[in-house]
DOVORO-419682 format. One record per atom (N, C-alpha, C): x, y, z. Coordinates in Angstrom, 1 decimal. Each point is the difference from the previous one (the first is absolute). Layout:
BEGIN
+--------+--------+--------+
:      u :      v :      w :
+--------+--------+--------+
:      X :      Y :      Z :
...
+--------+--------+--------+
This chain:
BEGIN
+--------+--------+--------+
:      u :      v :      w :
+--------+--------+--------+
:   14.6 :    8.2 :    1.4 :
:    0.1 :   -0.9 :   -1.2 :
:   -0.8 :    0.6 :   -1.1 :
:    0.7 :    0.2 :   -1.2 :
:   -0.7 :    0.5 :   -1.2 :
:   -0.1 :   -1.2 :   -0.9 :
:   -1.2 :   -0.2 :   -0.5 :
:   -0.3 :   -1.1 :   -1.0 :
:   -1.1 :    0.4 :   -0.9 :
:    0.1 :   -0.4 :   -1.2 :
:   -1.1 :    0.4 :   -1.0 :
:   -1.1 :   -1.0 :    0.1 :
:   -1.2 :    0.5 :   -0.3 :
:   -1.3 :   -0.8 :    0.0 :
:    0.2 :   -1.3 :   -0.7 :
:    0.4 :    0.0 :   -1.2 :
:    0.1 :   -1.2 :   -0.8 :
:    1.0 :   -1.0 :    0.5 :
:    0.9 :    0.4 :    0.9 :
:    1.0 :   -1.0 :    0.5 :
:   -0.6 :   -0.7 :    1.3 :
:   -1.1 :    0.5 :    0.5 :
:   -0.7 :   -0.7 :    1.1 :
:   -1.1 :   -0.9 :   -0.4 :
:   -0.8 :    0.4 :   -1.0 :
:   -1.1 :   -0.8 :   -0.5 :
:    0.4 :   -1.3 :   -0.4 :
:   -0.7 :   -1.0 :    0.5 :
:    0.3 :   -1.4 :   -0.4 :
:    1.0 :   -0.7 :    0.9 :
:    0.7 :    0.7 :    0.8 :
:    1.0 :   -0.7 :    0.9 :
:   -0.7 :   -0.8 :    1.1 :
:    0.6 :   -1.1 :    0.3 :
:   -0.5 :   -0.9 :    1.0 :
:    0.3 :    0.6 :    1.4 :
:   -1.0 :   -0.1 :    0.9 :
:    0.2 :    0.6 :    1.3 :
:    0.2 :   -1.2 :    1.0 :
:    1.1 :    0.1 :    0.8 :
:    0.3 :   -1.1 :    0.9 :
:    0.2 :    0.5 :    1.4 :
:   -0.6 :   -0.7 :    1.0 :
:    0.1 :    0.4 :    1.4 :
:    1.4 :   -0.4 :    0.5 :
:    0.3 :    0.5 :    1.2 :
:    1.3 :   -0.3 :    0.6 :
:    0.3 :   -1.5 :    0.2 :
:   -1.1 :   -0.7 :    0.3 :
:    0.1 :   -1.5 :    0.1 :
:   -0.1 :   -0.8 :   -1.3 :
:    0.1 :    0.7 :   -1.1 :
:    0.0 :   -0.6 :   -1.3 :
:   -1.3 :   -0.3 :   -0.7 :
:   -1.1 :    0.4 :    0.6 :
:   -1.3 :   -0.3 :   -0.6 :
:   -0.3 :    1.0 :   -1.1 :
:   -0.3 :   -0.5 :   -1.2 :
:   -0.4 :    0.9 :   -1.1 :
:   -1.5 :    0.3 :    0.1 :
:   -0.3 :    1.3 :    0.0 :
:   -1.4 :    0.4 :    0.2 :
:   -0.7 :    0.5 :   -1.2 :
:    0.7 :    0.0 :   -1.1 :
:   -0.5 :    0.5 :   -1.3 :
:    0.9 :    0.9 :   -0.7 :
:   -0.5 :    0.6 :   -1.0 :
:    0.8 :    0.9 :   -0.9 :
:   -0.6 :    1.5 :    0.2 :
:    0.9 :    0.9 :   -0.2 :
:   -0.4 :    1.4 :    0.1 :
:   -0.9 :    0.3 :   -1.3 :
:   -1.2 :    0.4 :    0.2 :
:   -0.9 :    0.4 :   -1.1 :
:   -0.2 :    1.5 :   -0.2 :
:    0.2 :    0.7 :    1.1 :
:   -0.2 :    1.4 :   -0.1 :
:    0.6 :    0.7 :    1.3 :
:    0.0 :    1.3 :    0.0 :
:    0.6 :    0.8 :    1.1 :
:   -1.0 :    1.0 :    0.5 :
:    0.1 :    0.4 :    1.2 :
:   -0.7 :    1.1 :    0.6 :
:    1.1 :    1.0 :    0.3 :
:   -0.2 :    1.3 :   -0.5 :
:    1.0 :    1.0 :    0.2 :
:   -0.7 :    1.3 :    0.4 :
:    0.7 :    0.9 :    0.6 :
:   -0.5 :    1.3 :    0.4 :
:    1.0 :    1.1 :   -0.4 :
:   -0.5 :    1.1 :   -0.3 :
:    0.9 :    1.1 :   -0.4 :
:    0.7 :    0.6 :    1.2 :
:    1.2 :    0.4 :   -0.2 :
:    0.8 :    0.7 :    1.0 :
:    0.8 :    1.0 :   -0.8 :
:   -0.5 :    1.2 :    0.0 :
:    0.6 :    1.1 :   -0.8 :
:   -0.3 :   -0.4 :   -1.5 :
:    1.1 :    0.0 :   -0.8 :
:   -0.1 :   -0.2 :   -1.4 :
:    0.1 :   -1.5 :   -0.4 :
:    0.1 :   -0.9 :    1.0 :
:    0.3 :   -1.4 :   -0.3 :
:   -1.1 :   -0.9 :    0.7 :
:   -0.1 :   -1.2 :   -0.5 :
:   -0.8 :   -1.0 :    0.5 :
:    0.8 :   -1.0 :    0.8 :
:   -0.5 :   -0.4 :    1.2 :
:    0.7 :   -1.0 :    0.8 :
:   -0.9 :   -1.2 :    0.3 :
:    0.5 :   -1.2 :   -0.2 :
:   -0.7 :   -1.2 :    0.2 :
:   -0.3 :   -0.2 :    1.5 :
:   -1.3 :   -0.2 :    0.3 :
:   -0.3 :   -0.3 :    1.4 :
:   -0.4 :   -1.4 :    0.2 :
:   -0.4 :   -0.7 :   -1.1 :
:   -0.4 :   -1.5 :    0.2 :
:    0.1 :   -0.7 :   -1.4 :
:    0.2 :   -1.3 :    0.1 :
:   -0.1 :   -0.9 :   -1.1 :
:   -1.3 :   -0.6 :    0.0 :
:   -0.6 :   -0.2 :   -1.2 :
:   -1.2 :   -0.8 :   -0.1 :
:    0.4 :   -1.3 :   -0.6 :
:   -0.3 :   -1.1 :    0.7 :
:    0.6 :   -1.3 :   -0.4 :
:   -1.1 :   -1.0 :   -0.2 :
:    0.2 :   -0.9 :   -1.0 :
:   -0.9 :   -1.1 :   -0.3 :
:   -1.0 :    0.2 :   -1.1 :
:   -0.7 :   -1.1 :   -0.3 :
:   -1.0 :    0.1 :   -1.1 :
:   -1.1 :    1.1 :    0.2 :
:   -0.4 :    0.2 :    1.2 :
:   -1.1 :    1.0 :    0.2 :
:    0.6 :    1.4 :   -0.3 :
:    1.3 :    0.2 :    0.3 :
:    0.6 :    1.3 :   -0.4 :
:    0.1 :    0.2 :   -1.5 :
:    0.3 :   -1.1 :   -0.7 :
:    0.1 :    0.1 :   -1.4 :
:   -1.4 :    0.3 :   -0.6 :
:   -1.0 :   -0.6 :    0.5 :
:   -1.4 :    0.3 :   -0.5 :
:   -0.3 :    1.4 :    0.2 :
:    0.4 :    0.5 :    1.2 :
:   -0.3 :    1.4 :    0.3 :
:    0.7 :    0.9 :   -1.0 :
:    1.2 :   -0.3 :   -0.4 :
:    0.8 :    0.8 :   -0.9 :
:   -0.6 :    0.1 :   -1.4 :
:   -0.5 :   -1.2 :   -0.5 :
:   -0.5 :    0.0 :   -1.3 :
:   -1.5 :    0.1 :   -0.2 :
:   -0.8 :   -0.1 :    1.1 :
:   -1.4 :    0.1 :   -0.1 :
:   -0.6 :    1.0 :    0.9 :
:    0.5 :    1.2 :    0.0 :
:   -0.5 :    1.0 :    1.0 :
:   -1.5 :    0.4 :   -0.2 :
:   -0.6 :   -0.4 :   -1.1 :
:   -1.4 :    0.3 :   -0.2 :
:   -0.9 :   -0.9 :    0.8 :
:    0.5 :   -1.1 :    0.5 :
:   -0.8 :   -1.0 :    0.8 :
:    0.5 :    0.0 :    1.4 :
:   -0.1 :    1.1 :    0.7 :
:    0.6 :    0.1 :    1.3 :
:   -0.8 :   -0.8 :    1.0 :
:   -1.2 :   -0.4 :   -0.2 :
:   -0.7 :   -0.8 :    0.9 :
:    0.7 :   -1.4 :    0.3 :
:    0.8 :   -0.4 :   -1.0 :
:    0.7 :   -1.3 :    0.2 :
:    1.0 :    0.1 :    1.1 :
:    0.5 :    1.2 :    0.3 :
:    1.0 :    0.1 :    1.1 :
:   -0.5 :   -0.3 :    1.4 :
:   -1.3 :    0.2 :    0.2 :
:   -0.6 :   -0.3 :    1.3 :
:    0.0 :   -1.5 :    0.2 :
:   -0.1 :   -0.8 :   -1.1 :
:    0.0 :   -1.5 :    0.1 :
:    1.4 :   -0.5 :    0.3 :
:    1.0 :    0.6 :   -0.7 :
:    1.4 :   -0.5 :    0.2 :
:    1.0 :    1.2 :   -0.1 :
:    0.1 :    0.7 :    1.2 :
:    0.9 :    1.2 :   -0.1 :
:    1.4 :   -0.4 :   -0.2 :
:    0.8 :    0.9 :   -0.6 :
:    1.4 :   -0.3 :   -0.2 :
:    0.8 :   -0.1 :    1.3 :
:    1.1 :   -0.7 :    0.0 :
:    0.9 :    0.0 :    1.2 :
:    0.8 :    1.3 :   -0.1 :
:    0.0 :    0.8 :    1.1 :
:    0.7 :    1.2 :    0.1 :
:    1.2 :   -0.2 :    0.9 :
:    1.2 :    0.3 :   -0.6 :
:    1.3 :   -0.2 :    0.8 :
:    0.6 :    1.4 :    0.1 :
:    0.0 :    0.6 :    1.2 :
:    0.6 :    1.3 :    0.3 :
:    1.4 :    0.0 :   -0.5 :
:    0.4 :    1.1 :   -0.6 :
:    1.4 :    0.1 :   -0.5 :
:    1.0 :   -0.1 :    1.1 :
:   -0.3 :    0.4 :    1.2 :
:    0.9 :   -0.1 :    1.1 :
:    0.5 :   -1.4 :    0.3 :
:   -0.8 :   -1.0 :   -0.5 :
:    0.3 :   -1.4 :    0.2 :
:    1.0 :   -0.6 :   -1.0 :
:    0.3 :    0.8 :   -1.1 :
:    0.9 :   -0.4 :   -1.0 :
:    1.4 :    0.1 :    0.5 :
:    0.8 :   -1.1 :    0.0 :
:    1.3 :    0.0 :    0.5 :
:    1.0 :    0.3 :   -1.2 :
:   -0.3 :   -0.6 :   -1.1 :
:    0.9 :    0.2 :   -1.2 :
:   -0.8 :   -0.4 :   -1.3 :
:    0.5 :    0.5 :   -1.1 :
:   -0.6 :   -0.3 :   -1.3 :
:    1.2 :   -0.4 :   -0.9 :
:   -0.1 :   -1.3 :   -0.5 :
:    1.0 :   -0.4 :   -1.0 :
:   -0.8 :   -0.8 :   -1.0 :
:    0.3 :   -1.3 :   -0.1 :
:   -0.8 :   -0.8 :   -1.0 :
:   -1.4 :   -0.3 :    0.6 :
:   -0.2 :    0.3 :    1.3 :
:   -1.3 :   -0.1 :    0.7 :
:   -0.1 :    1.1 :    1.0 :
:   -1.1 :    0.2 :    0.6 :
:   -0.2 :    0.9 :    1.1 :
:    0.1 :   -0.8 :    1.3 :
:    1.0 :    0.3 :    0.8 :
:    0.2 :   -0.7 :    1.3 :
:   -0.6 :    0.9 :    1.1 :
:   -0.9 :   -0.6 :    0.8 :
:   -0.6 :    0.7 :    1.1 :
:    0.8 :   -0.2 :    1.3 :
:   -0.2 :    0.9 :    0.9 :
:    0.7 :   -0.1 :    1.3 :
:   -0.7 :   -0.7 :    1.1 :
:   -1.2 :   -0.6 :   -0.4 :
:   -0.9 :   -0.7 :    1.0 :
:   -0.3 :   -1.4 :   -0.5 :
:   -0.4 :   -0.8 :    1.0 :
:   -0.4 :   -1.4 :   -0.4 :
:   -1.4 :    0.0 :   -0.5 :
:   -0.4 :   -1.1 :   -0.6 :
:   -1.4 :   -0.1 :   -0.5 :
:   -1.0 :    0.2 :    1.2 :
:    0.3 :   -0.6 :    1.2 :
:   -0.9 :    0.2 :    1.1 :
:   -0.1 :    1.4 :    0.4 :
:    1.1 :    0.7 :    0.0 :
:    0.0 :    1.5 :    0.4 :
:   -0.8 :    0.8 :   -1.0 :
:    0.2 :   -0.4 :   -1.3 :
:   -0.7 :    0.7 :   -1.1 :
:   -1.5 :   -0.2 :    0.1 :
:   -0.4 :   -1.2 :    0.3 :
:   -1.5 :   -0.3 :    0.2 :
:   -0.5 :    0.7 :    1.2 :
:    0.7 :    0.1 :    1.1 :
:   -0.4 :    0.8 :    1.2 :
:   -0.2 :    1.5 :   -0.4 :
:    1.0 :    0.5 :   -0.7 :
:   -0.1 :    1.4 :   -0.4 :
:   -1.2 :    0.2 :   -0.9 :
:   -0.3 :   -0.9 :   -0.9 :
:   -1.2 :    0.1 :   -0.9 :
:   -1.3 :    0.0 :    0.8 :
:   -0.1 :   -0.9 :    1.0 :
:   -1.2 :    0.0 :    0.9 :
:   -0.1 :    1.3 :    0.8 :
:    1.0 :    0.5 :    0.4 :
:    0.0 :    1.3 :    0.8 :
:   -0.5 :    1.1 :   -1.0 :
:    0.5 :    0.0 :   -1.2 :
:   -0.4 :    1.1 :   -1.0 :
:   -1.5 :   -0.2 :   -0.3 :
:   -0.5 :   -1.2 :   -0.1 :
:   -1.4 :   -0.3 :   -0.4 :
:   -0.9 :    0.5 :    1.1 :
:    0.4 :    0.1 :    1.2 :
:   -0.8 :    0.4 :    1.1 :
:   -0.2 :    1.5 :    0.0 :
:    0.8 :    0.8 :   -0.7 :
:   -0.1 :    1.4 :    0.0 :
:   -1.2 :    0.4 :   -0.9 :
:   -0.9 :    0.8 :    0.5 :
:   -1.2 :    0.3 :   -0.7 :
:    0.2 :    1.1 :   -1.1 :
:   -0.7 :   -0.2 :   -1.1 :
:   -0.1 :    1.0 :   -1.1 :
:    1.4 :    0.3 :   -0.7 :
:    0.9 :   -0.8 :    0.1 :
:    1.3 :    0.2 :   -0.7 :
:   -0.1 :   -0.9 :   -1.3 :
:    0.1 :    0.7 :   -1.1 :
:   -0.1 :   -0.8 :   -1.3 :
:    1.2 :    0.4 :   -0.9 :
:    0.3 :   -0.9 :   -0.9 :
:    1.0 :    0.3 :   -1.0 :
:   -0.5 :    1.1 :   -1.0 :
:    0.8 :    0.8 :   -0.5 :
:   -0.4 :    1.0 :   -1.0 :
:   -0.4 :   -0.8 :   -1.3 :
:   -0.9 :    0.5 :   -0.8 :
:   -0.4 :   -0.7 :   -1.2 :
:    1.1 :    0.0 :   -1.0 :
:    0.1 :   -1.0 :   -0.8 :
:    1.0 :   -0.1 :   -1.0 :
:   -0.3 :    1.0 :   -1.0 :
:    1.0 :    0.7 :   -0.5 :
:   -0.1 :    1.0 :   -1.0 :
:    0.4 :   -0.5 :   -1.3 :
:   -0.6 :    0.5 :   -1.1 :
:    0.4 :   -0.5 :   -1.3 :
:    1.4 :    0.5 :   -0.3 :
:    0.7 :   -0.9 :   -0.7 :
:    1.4 :    0.3 :   -0.4 :
:    0.0 :    0.6 :   -1.4 :
:    0.9 :    1.0 :   -0.2 :
:    0.1 :    0.6 :   -1.3 :
:    0.9 :   -0.8 :   -0.9 :
+--------+--------+--------+
């Protein structure tokens, strides 16, 4: 699926069972060759703060953003539809939190 950054930002994210979990505030991407590929969505107010206030990184330890792996995205239209229920997403988040020393890359300034 090919989609531009500005078409994802601000979209509502909804689980398979219809629960809205927030809006896309930022993306995590990794380079593959000459292109960047999205690996996760950063969702919710904490993610928005991360995007606009990268100088105050200590805030993220208080309220880390919700990270939604790109593999869980089923489709993107007027919203981002996930392929998992809210309960499955919460379980996935708990599993991720148990992994030691894995952190989000720092937000980079935009040109």
